PARO-730550 format. One line per 3 residues: number of its first residue (from 0); for each residue x, y, z of N, C-alpha, C, CB. Coordinates in steps of 0.02 Angstrom, whole numbers, padded with zeros to 5 digits. Glycine has a CB too. Layout:
N
NUM> X Y Z X Y Z X Y Z X Y Z | ... .
This chain:
223
0> 08802 -03325 06409 08808 -03265 06450 08746 -03236 06434 08870 -03217 06437 | 08735 -03218 06518 08651 -03185 06511 08677 -03094 06500 08586 -03201 06612 | 08649 -03091 06461 08687 -02997 06432 08604 -02972 06485 08686 -02960 06284 .
3> 08538 -03005 06510 08510 -02961 06495 08499 -02902 06577 08447 -02996 06455 | 08535 -02947 06634 08556 -02864 06675 08563 -02795 06660 08612 -02861 06697 | 08614 -02808 06592 08629 -02728 06543 08563 -02678 06542 08647 -02747 06446 .
6> 08513 -02727 06545 08454 -02708 06522 08442 -02624 06571 08394 -02779 06538 | 08462 -02632 06633 08467 -02582 06680 08508 -02527 06653 08494 -02608 06741 | 08556 -02526 06621 08586 -02454 06589 08552 -02439 06509 08683 -02462 06580 .
9> 08515 -02471 06487 08474 -02450 06429 08411 -02408 06490 08442 -02532 06369 | 08384 -02421 06538 08324 -02399 06580 08365 -02324 06609 08296 -02468 06651 | 08423 -02321 06640 08437 -02261 06641 08439 -02191 06605 08469 -02270 06652 .
12> 08486 -02245 06538 08493 -02186 06483 08412 -02166 06461 08543 -02216 06406 | 08386 -02210 06460 08316 -02198 06430 08263 -02139 06490 08276 -02290 06421 | 08261 -02169 06549 08238 -02112 06585 08265 -02054 06606 08221 -02129 06628 .
15> 08338 -02058 06598 08369 -01966 06599 08358 -01929 06533 08464 -01958 06610 | 08346 -01986 06477 08343 -01931 06412 08254 -01915 06426 08368 -01977 06311 | 08209 -01937 06448 08137 -01933 06442 08118 -01874 06520 08098 -02029 06445 .
18> 08191 -01856 06553 08185 -01826 06600 08118 -01850 06654 08185 -01763 06572 | 08132 -01915 06658 08098 -01945 06713 08117 -01943 06809 08102 -02014 06687 | 08082 -01954 06852 08111 -01924 06929 08193 -01986 06932 08026 -01946 07021 .
21> 08255 -01938 06943 08285 -01975 06931 08294 -02030 06979 08326 -01949 06914 | 08278 -02010 07050 08258 -02077 07105 08221 -02130 07081 08214 -02057 07166 | 08167 -02101 07039 08139 -02147 07003 08175 -02221 06960 08111 -02105 06962 .
24> 08204 -02187 06928 08237 -02207 06856 08292 -02264 06899 08284 -02125 06802 | 08353 -02213 06927 08383 -02273 06969 08363 -02321 07000 08409 -02262 07006 | 08299 -02328 07059 08285 -02384 07094 08266 -02428 07053 08243 -02377 07142 .
27> 08222 -02387 06984 08202 -02452 06932 08235 -02487 06901 08171 -02443 06888 | 08292 -02461 06890 08359 -02495 06859 08390 -02558 06893 08417 -02442 06860 | 08389 -02528 06962 08427 -02579 07008 08386 -02642 07010 08438 -02551 07085 .
30> 08312 -02621 07018 08255 -02697 07045 08262 -02731 06961 08133 -02668 07077 | 08269 -02699 06897 08280 -02732 06868 08341 -02758 06837 08251 -02719 06848 | 08394 -02746 06859 08434 -02796 06861 08462 -02829 06883 08455 -02796 06849 .
33> 08436 -02823 06970 08443 -02895 07002 08378 -02950 06986 08448 -02883 07089 | 08334 -02910 06947 08278 -02980 06937 08293 -03007 06886 08199 -02969 06928 | 08320 -02978 06826 08349 -03009 06763 08397 -03036 06769 08361 -02976 06716 .
36> 08449 -03007 06833 08499 -03083 06870 08482 -03133 06871 08517 -03091 06935 | 08424 -03157 06906 08379 -03204 06913 08399 -03207 06999 08390 -03275 06857 | 08382 -03145 07026 08368 -03140 07110 08299 -03123 07123 08414 -03081 07150 .
39> 08290 -03148 07175 08221 -03150 07204 08206 -03061 07196 08219 -03187 07298 | 08123 -03025 07191 08154 -02990 07215 08143 -02946 07276 08165 -02968 07175 | 08113 -02985 07330 08125 -02971 07378 08193 -02972 07404 08089 -02997 07403 .
42> 08248 -03021 07365 08303 -02992 07400 08346 -02954 07367 08338 -03035 07428 | 08327 -02925 07306 08347 -02851 07262 08342 -02797 07328 08275 -02826 07185 | 08288 -02808 07340 08249 -02734 07404 08290 -02758 07473 08129 -02742 07428 .
45> 08309 -02811 07472 08350 -02830 07545 08426 -02802 07549 08358 -02918 07553 | 08438 -02806 07471 08506 -02795 07462 08508 -02719 07449 08538 -02840 07405 | 08466 -02678 07425 08443 -02603 07415 08451 -02565 07497 08349 -02602 07383 .
48> 08420 -02621 07524 08410 -02600 07615 08464 -02587 07627 08386 -02654 07675 | 08519 -02631 07632 08573 -02674 07663 08616 -02605 07663 08606 -02752 07615 | 08646 -02591 07598 08671 -02557 07564 08657 -02481 07602 08647 -02572 07496 .
51> 08617 -02457 07578 08586 -02393 07610 08591 -02373 07699 08506 -02401 07590 | 08570 -02439 07722 08611 -02427 07797 08677 -02435 07820 08589 -02463 07840 | 08714 -02477 07760 08783 -02481 07805 08820 -02399 07771 08844 -02575 07782 .
54> 08803 -02405 07721 08827 -02297 07692 08766 -02233 07724 08812 -02283 07564 | 08706 -02255 07770 08664 -02189 07799 08719 -02141 07790 08633 -02193 07886 | 08784 -02132 07834 08820 -02094 07848 08841 -02035 07788 08865 -02134 07874 .
57> 08837 -02066 07728 08841 -02002 07670 08792 -01961 07653 08854 -02021 07609 | 08729 -01994 07675 08653 -01941 07652 08678 -01890 07712 08546 -01986 07668 | 08707 -01898 07754 08716 -01833 07802 08740 -01792 07776 08752 -01835 07858 .
60> 08776 -01797 07734 08792 -01734 07687 08777 -01684 07652 08808 -01740 07658 | 08701 -01720 07646 08657 -01689 07586 08619 -01655 07645 08607 -01745 07523 | 08608 -01643 07691 08586 -01599 07759 08603 -01538 07733 08625 -01614 07837 .
63> 08701 -01524 07737 08717 -01482 07721 08685 -01443 07660 08766 -01497 07720 | 08662 -01467 07599 08649 -01425 07526 08580 -01371 07559 08617 -01495 07441 | 08526 -01419 07605 08474 -01371 07619 08500 -01325 07668 08410 -01403 07642 .
66> 08539 -01312 07715 08554 -01269 07735 08587 -01217 07687 08580 -01290 07780 | 08628 -01233 07668 08657 -01167 07618 08588 -01149 07584 08725 -01192 07548 | 08525 -01191 07556 08498 -01160 07535 08436 -01106 07538 08500 -01188 07515 .
69> 08436 -01113 07618 08401 -01090 07677 08458 -01021 07682 08396 -01155 07751 | 08506 -01005 07697 08553 -00976 07712 08546 -00915 07635 08620 -01035 07726 | 08559 -00942 07560 08569 -00910 07513 08490 -00870 07501 08598 -00959 07459 .
72> 08424 -00919 07533 08366 -00872 07515 08360 -00825 07570 08296 -00909 07504 | 08398 -00820 07629 08398 -00751 07663 08457 -00695 07654 08396 -00765 07736 | 08498 -00728 07616 08544 -00649 07591 08608 -00675 07598 08537 -00568 07647 .
75> 08630 -00764 07587 08712 -00750 07612 08755 -00727 07541 08755 -00835 07650 | 08726 -00743 07492 08757 -00706 07431 08767 -00626 07440 08710 -00717 07366 | 08744 -00603 07439 08713 -00515 07449 08780 -00506 07531 08575 -00508 07482 .
78> 08756 -00539 07573 08785 -00520 07634 08870 -00539 07615 08747 -00566 07705 | 08891 -00589 07597 08964 -00595 07556 08977 -00524 07518 08963 -00663 07491 | 08926 -00525 07463 08960 -00458 07411 08972 -00396 07460 08897 -00426 07340 .
81> 08945 -00381 07505 08934 -00331 07547 09004 -00323 07594 08867 -00348 07586 | 09017 -00382 07599 09111 -00391 07655 09128 -00386 07621 09154 -00446 07698 | 09133 -00395 07556 09205 -00399 07515 09199 -00304 07488 09203 -00479 07428 .
84> 09152 -00284 07465 09143 -00225 07459 09175 -00170 07516 09078 -00224 07454 | 09168 -00202 07563 09213 -00154 07621 09264 -00182 07631 09187 -00140 07692 | 09285 -00211 07623 09357 -00201 07627 09433 -00193 07566 09365 -00254 07662 .
87> 09475 -00148 07620 09508 -00118 07563 09558 -00145 07537 09527 -00063 07572 | 09559 -00130 07473 09627 -00162 07446 09617 -00242 07413 09684 -00167 07517 | 09553 -00266 07420 09522 -00322 07405 09508 -00310 07316 09452 -00330 07457 .
90> 09542 -00363 07290 09530 -00355 07214 09502 -00444 07193 09619 -00324 07168 | 09474 -00459 07144 09480 -00533 07137 09511 -00570 07122 09456 -00553 07116 | 09583 -00527 07113 09640 -00577 07083 09668 -00585 07146 09697 -00549 07022 .
93> 09656 -00550 07190 09689 -00577 07281 09669 -00631 07310 09671 -00531 07344 | 09577 -00609 07297 09545 -00656 07323 09529 -00708 07318 09517 -00647 07331 | 09536 -00731 07242 09553 -00819 07226 09599 -00828 07206 09519 -00860 07184 .
96> 09676 -00813 07232 09739 -00832 07223 09749 -00837 07317 09792 -00771 07169 | 09706 -00829 07357 09705 -00839 07433 09651 -00898 07449 09684 -00765 07473 | 09602 -00892 07402 09554 -00954 07442 09598 -01007 07374 09429 -00944 07440 .
99> 09647 -01011 07300 09700 -01064 07304 09719 -01089 07332 09735 -01065 07295 | 09764 -01043 07375 09808 -01062 07421 09793 -01116 07465 09821 -01013 07454 | 09711 -01076 07520 09695 -01105 07570 09637 -01176 07543 09667 -01045 07620 .
102> 09611 -01188 07489 09597 -01250 07443 09653 -01293 07456 09590 -01234 07362 | 09686 -01276 07407 09749 -01322 07431 09791 -01358 07476 09777 -01306 07424 | 09795 -01302 07522 09843 -01336 07606 09780 -01377 07614 09867 -01266 07698 .
105> 09703 -01347 07630 09665 -01398 07673 09653 -01447 07646 09609 -01384 07698 | 09646 -01458 07584 09649 -01550 07528 09730 -01570 07560 09654 -01538 07394 | 09762 -01535 07572 09843 -01575 07576 09832 -01602 07626 09918 -01534 07582 .
108> 09804 -01567 07669 09799 -01605 07758 09716 -01644 07765 09804 -01522 07838 | 09696 -01659 07699 09636 -01711 07700 09573 -01667 07709 09642 -01768 07764 | 09586 -01618 07718 09499 -01584 07710 09473 -01570 07653 09484 -01517 07742 .
111> 09467 -01609 07599 09459 -01593 07529 09374 -01578 07526 09489 -01661 07476 | 09358 -01598 07581 09257 -01572 07582 09251 -01523 07623 09192 -01631 07615 | 09308 -01461 07644 09307 -01413 07675 09277 -01352 07631 09370 -01407 07700 .
114> 09296 -01379 07572 09280 -01295 07509 09221 -01348 07486 09364 -01258 07418 | 09214 -01334 07400 09181 -01379 07342 09134 -01315 07305 09126 -01457 07377 | 09084 -01328 07264 09047 -01280 07215 08985 -01294 07265 09039 -01302 07121 .
117> 08958 -01325 07282 08899 -01291 07322 08889 -01270 07387 08854 -01323 07321 | 08951 -01285 07417 08954 -01262 07500 08983 -01216 07499 08983 -01301 07553 | 09042 -01190 07453 09090 -01133 07453 09065 -01098 07408 09160 -01143 07441 .
120> 09087 -01117 07326 09101 -01069 07273 09031 -01036 07260 09134 -01105 07207 | 08962 -01066 07260 08920 -01040 07238 08885 -01001 07276 08895 -01073 07213 | 08871 -01001 07360 08866 -00955 07401 08905 -00922 07410 08853 -00965 07441 .
123> 08996 -00931 07405 09020 -00851 07434 09077 -00859 07398 09034 -00831 07524 | 09104 -00894 07365 09167 -00880 07335 09153 -00817 07255 09200 -00969 07314 | 09111 -00874 07239 09088 -00823 07183 09064 -00745 07188 09032 -00854 07154 .
126> 09014 -00749 07218 08996 -00694 07250 09022 -00619 07246 09003 -00713 07302 | 09092 -00661 07287 09144 -00610 07328 09170 -00594 07266 09205 -00640 07388 | 09207 -00662 07230 09249 -00622 07170 09220 -00580 07112 09285 -00670 07133 .
129> 09154 -00570 07127 09117 -00537 07069 09100 -00483 07086 09061 -00566 07044 | 09096 -00464 07149 09090 -00405 07193 09155 -00367 07188 09075 -00424 07267 | 09193 -00404 07202 09280 -00391 07196 09293 -00337 07142 09327 -00468 07169 .
132> 09274 -00376 07088 09307 -00370 07007 09263 -00306 07002 09290 -00445 06937 | 09197 -00293 07032 09157 -00226 07011 09197 -00191 07042 09080 -00212 07030 | 09200 -00204 07100 09242 -00136 07150 09284 -00105 07108 09293 -00160 07219 .
135> 09347 -00147 07080 09398 -00126 07066 09396 -00109 07000 09442 -00162 07082 | 09346 -00116 06955 09339 -00099 06880 09274 -00082 06844 09363 -00153 06844 | 09232 -00079 06893 09168 -00059 06877 09116 -00103 06850 09175 -00014 06837 .
138> 09044 -00074 06828 09015 -00128 06793 09048 -00186 06759 08983 -00103 06752 | 09022 -00246 06755 09052 -00263 06718 08979 -00310 06652 09117 -00302 06764 | 09006 -00319 06597 08961 -00359 06562 08941 -00409 06589 08979 -00377 06510 .
141> 08880 -00447 06559 08865 -00496 06575 08899 -00574 06557 08813 -00485 06561 | 08956 -00570 06500 09000 -00606 06471 09054 -00606 06528 09020 -00578 06400 | 09087 -00565 06539 09123 -00536 06572 09119 -00580 06656 09100 -00460 06561 .
144> 09059 -00550 06681 09039 -00573 06743 09040 -00657 06770 08974 -00546 06745 | 09012 -00671 06681 09001 -00750 06685 09074 -00790 06694 08961 -00776 06608 | 09124 -00759 06650 09194 -00772 06682 09210 -00776 06721 09230 -00750 06680 .
147> 09199 -00736 06772 09233 -00708 06840 09212 -00788 06879 09187 -00615 06882 | 09140 -00807 06881 09089 -00860 06899 09143 -00925 06864 08995 -00845 06856 | 09162 -00920 06811 09205 -00970 06795 09269 -01001 06847 09229 -00944 06737 .
150> 09283 -00932 06837 09373 -00945 06883 09367 -00962 06945 09428 -00874 06894 | 09297 -00923 06966 09292 -00950 07018 09279 -01030 07050 09258 -00915 07029 | 09242 -01043 07000 09223 -01135 06994 09293 -01168 06996 09179 -01165 06907 .
153> 09334 -01154 06931 09396 -01162 06917 09456 -01160 06974 09404 -01118 06870 | 09424 -01122 06996 09483 -01106 07079 09487 -01150 07112 09467 -01053 07138 | 09443 -01165 07116 09407 -01242 07175 09418 -01310 07131 09294 -01237 07194 .
156> 09413 -01294 07079 09440 -01352 07068 09525 -01373 07064 09410 -01365 07012 | 09545 -01342 07015 09643 -01358 07037 09665 -01350 07116 09704 -01286 06993 | 09623 -01302 07144 09660 -01307 07226 09633 -01375 07260 09631 -01231 07285 .
159> 09579 -01421 07244 09579 -01461 07256 09614 -01529 07212 09530 -01453 07272 | 09619 -01524 07168 09645 -01584 07116 09729 -01591 07147 09640 -01556 07014 | 09754 -01531 07135 09827 -01537 07144 09829 -01538 07223 09873 -01473 07107 .
162> 09781 -01519 07270 09823 -01527 07334 09798 -01577 07368 09828 -01470 07378 | 09740 -01628 07348 09731 -01692 07378 09785 -01746 07383 09681 -01718 07347 | 09824 -01745 07329 09870 -01798 07300 09911 -01793 07361 09909 -01785 07222 .
165> 09916 -01728 07385 09982 -01719 07451 09982 -01756 07517 09985 -01642 07481 | 09914 -01758 07510 09887 -01797 07591 09888 -01888 07560 09771 -01762 07625 | 09930 -01921 07586 09953 -01995 07572 09885 -02061 07585 10026 -02010 07632 .
168> 09832 -02039 07623 09773 -02081 07629 09728 -02067 07584 09743 -02079 07689 | 09713 -02034 07525 09668 -02018 07478 09685 -02079 07429 09676 -01941 07449 | 09598 -02059 07414 09616 -02153 07363 09658 -02135 07298 09520 -02205 07319 .
171> 09650 -02100 07270 09699 -02092 07205 09768 -02093 07220 09689 -02027 07167 | 09797 -02079 07289 09865 -02098 07294 09856 -02162 07295 09906 -02072 07348 | 09815 -02202 07337 09801 -02301 07352 09808 -02331 07296 09720 -02333 07378 .
174> 09774 -02275 07234 09774 -02323 07157 09829 -02325 07119 09725 -02299 07103 | 09870 -02254 07136 09928 -02254 07090 09977 -02300 07115 09958 -02187 07083 | 09974 -02316 07191 10024 -02343 07236 09998 -02442 07183 09998 -02322 07355 .
177> 09941 -02450 07171 09946 -02511 07158 09972 -02524 07101 09896 -02537 07163 | 09942 -02464 07070 09975 -02475 06975 10036 -02494 06971 09981 -02405 06922 | 10063 -02462 06993 10157 -02466 07004 10165 -02526 07042 10199 -02396 07054 .
180> 10148 -02543 07091 10152 -02598 07103 10148 -02674 07074 10126 -02588 07132 | 10106 -02674 07044 10079 -02709 07002 10114 -02720 06947 10028 -02690 06989 | 10167 -02672 06916 10220 -02653 06878 10270 -02670 06895 10226 -02601 06869 .
183> 10291 -02685 06974 10355 -02710 06975 10379 -02650 07008 10389 -02731 06906 | 10363 -02604 07047 10394 -02544 07061 10361 -02534 07144 10373 -02480 06996 | 10363 -02557 07179 10346 -02550 07241 10369 -02468 07281 10380 -02616 07274 .
186> 10320 -02422 07288 10327 -02380 07324 10254 -02375 07377 10346 -02325 07279 | 10287 -02341 07429 10239 -02308 07490 10198 -02251 07480 10278 -02285 07546 | 10144 -02259 07488 10089 -02212 07461 10132 -02135 07508 09983 -02244 07493 .
189> 10204 -02117 07556 10201 -02062 07574 10275 -02044 07493 10215 -02054 07676 | 10314 -02079 07466 10326 -02082 07434 10318 -02047 07361 10321 -02117 07450 | 10219 -02062 07357 10220 -02038 07299 10192 -01977 07345 10182 -02076 07233 .
192> 10142 -01964 07374 10136 -01888 07381 10173 -01839 07413 10087 -01877 07403 | 10263 -01867 07412 10299 -01809 07430 10302 -01784 07353 10375 -01821 07475 | 10296 -01815 07298 10323 -01812 07242 10285 -01751 07207 10320 -01880 07208 .
195> 10209 -01766 07251 10151 -01734 07199 10143 -01656 07236 10061 -01788 07200 | 10198 -01638 07274 10215 -01578 07294 10262 -01532 07255 10238 -01587 07350 | 10292 -01523 07222 10310 -01490 07163 10252 -01508 07114 10383 -01513 07138 .
198> 10224 -01529 07074 10164 -01520 07056 10107 -01473 07076 10148 -01566 07062 | 10108 -01475 07134 10053 -01436 07180 10066 -01351 07157 10070 -01451 07278 | 10151 -01338 07164 10167 -01295 07164 10148 -01269 07119 10207 -01293 07173 .
201> 10190 -01292 07059 10162 -01274 06977 10109 -01255 06957 10160 -01319 06937 | 10053 -01292 07015 09987 -01291 06983 09962 -01219 07026 09935 -01371 06997 | 09985 -01216 07098 09974 -01137 07104 10000 -01088 07060 09998 -01115 07160 .
204> 10076 -01114 07055 10091 -01026 07014 10051 -01026 06931 10207 -01011 06994 | 10029 -01078 06890 10011 -01066 06837 09942 -01040 06836 10022 -01116 06802 | 09923 -01086 06881 09823 -01066 06903 09841 -00979 06919 09776 -01125 07013 .
207> 09869 -00973 06971 09869 -00911 07000 09891 -00850 06955 09911 -00916 07057 | 09919 -00853 06930 09955 -00816 06859 09903 -00796 06822 10003 -00865 06808 | 09872 -00853 06802 09793 -00858 06754 09738 -00810 06783 09752 -00945 06758 .
210> 09734 -00824 06862 09710 -00782 06892 09703 -00698 06881 09735 -00798 06934 | 09762 -00666 06895 09795 -00599 06906 09772 -00584 06834 09884 -00593 06927 | 09790 -00618 06793 09805 -00596 06711 09722 -00590 06701 09856 -00670 06647 .
213> 09681 -00633 06706 09617 -00611 06705 09602 -00561 06742 09578 -00655 06718 | 09616 -00524 06792 09602 -00478 06836 09614 -00418 06790 09643 -00484 06901 | 09669 -00423 06755 09728 -00350 06733 09681 -00344 06661 09847 -00373 06717 .
216> 09659 -00405 06644 09652 -00403 06566 09563 -00373 06588 09669 -00500 06510 | 09519 -00385 06650 09452 -00365 06671 09470 -00282 06663 09425 -00397 06756 | 09523 -00249 06694 09536 -00184 06708 09547 -00143 06638 09596 -00181 06757 .
219> 09562 -00174 06581 09567 -00158 06515 09514 -00161 06474 09610 -00191 06490 | 09460 -00200 06508 09400 -00218 06435 09367 -00134 06488 09324 -00338 06431 | 09374 -00144 06557 09307 -00089 06594 09317 -00030 06567 09306 -00074 06682 .
222> 09385 -00001 06553 09410 00049 06518 09374 00072 06423 09488 00022 06522 .
């Protein structure tokens, strides 16, 4: 058995450890793996080009990141803080619970990319949660401020993770179906999705209570 193609893994590990350009490391590892596997260099490059061309729609999503970066540079986070500061009755707990419900519902409908850390949490949700906490409890210590940001990120994770399984066409549901079918339990994706609803409800109640408990704790710390 030829183990030389596994050298590509070592190239990735060493390249990242030495902080080389990630794109150059990955491309170099791919070329080395193909050549060491016995392929012609031109054939390896053709395979890379074909894979990129077949999946070019994936690279379109990166355009969103540059747009968000420009919006942040021109004050998106500050504007988000201003909006939440002007809302009567807005608290960190209420804001994050609402976002949790929104994230779960949209993920359950298959719109799992409508939120996310780079496009929603960092530019909008985290600054708004931070502003709401300061509005309710006054100035926060740096460690408490970081905990608010972390809770905003965790809320996005929980909402997506437990909401997406309700959508029967998601990859995780199809994977579970395949595992059950191989074990002799034929189930449809819809059957699995229906039983994901109680789990999603429990996740909402548990994480929602954690959010509200943190909001109350911030009030005690502020005093």
